[in-house]
C-alpha positions, 0 to 999 in steps of 0.5 A: 539521475532522475528521469522526467520523460524517459520511457517510449511507448509506441513512439511516445514518451511517457512521464515517469515522474521522478523515478531514478534509473535504478528504481525503474530497473528494479521495478521492471525486474520485479514486474518481470517476475510476474510475467508468466508468459514472457511477453512483457505483460502481467494479468490485471489480476496480478496488479495488487501482488506486484504493487505489494512486492514493490513495498506498496500497501494498497487496500484491496478496494484501491486495487479493485478500483485501479483494475476496473479503470484499466481493465473493465472486463477483467481480461487485459494484460498490463505492460510495464509502461502502463504499470508505471503510472499506477505505481507512481499513484500508489507511491504518492498515496503511501506518502500521504498518511503521516504519523500525526495523521494516524495518531490523530485518528486514534486519539478519538478513542482516547477517553482519558486523554492520556495517550492510551486506548483500550486494546479490546476497543482497538481490536474491534475497530480494526476488525469492523471499520474501513479495510477490515483486518482478520482476527489473525491479522489483528492478533499479530499486529497487537501481540505484545503491545498492550500493558498489564491493564490492556491499554496501548500507547497509540503513538508508540503503536503507530510508530511500530506499525509504520516502521514495518 
């Protein structure tokens, strides 16, 4: 059963936007693992950790933005009811990027138009643009995906990364 208006917060119903009973139960259980004081709240600084524990992959910049919105002073503890809309937003953002979007983004580096890009160039992009990855993270990501000429089939690469 999907819930539409199912959680009460101080006498008001909050929108849980299509979370199933099982999902809410699972999310609440994971949330409670980060509740060190047992008061049903987490420190705002733990927000990114909880989202990642639930399979989301927000960038640190996205986490910082949300924390600044919900806790400008960096001292607030967040209830599960406050957390659910944040989780919903993160879940929607996660669903925005499709395989085609990522392939198209890498296609600009395909100088020959043959479906491959130079692994050194991809390494440079991953460590210097956008949400920069460390050299270790890039090494782990690119380990074994290039061919004998140091080229990477970027569609296969995106599929591999999206599969987790």
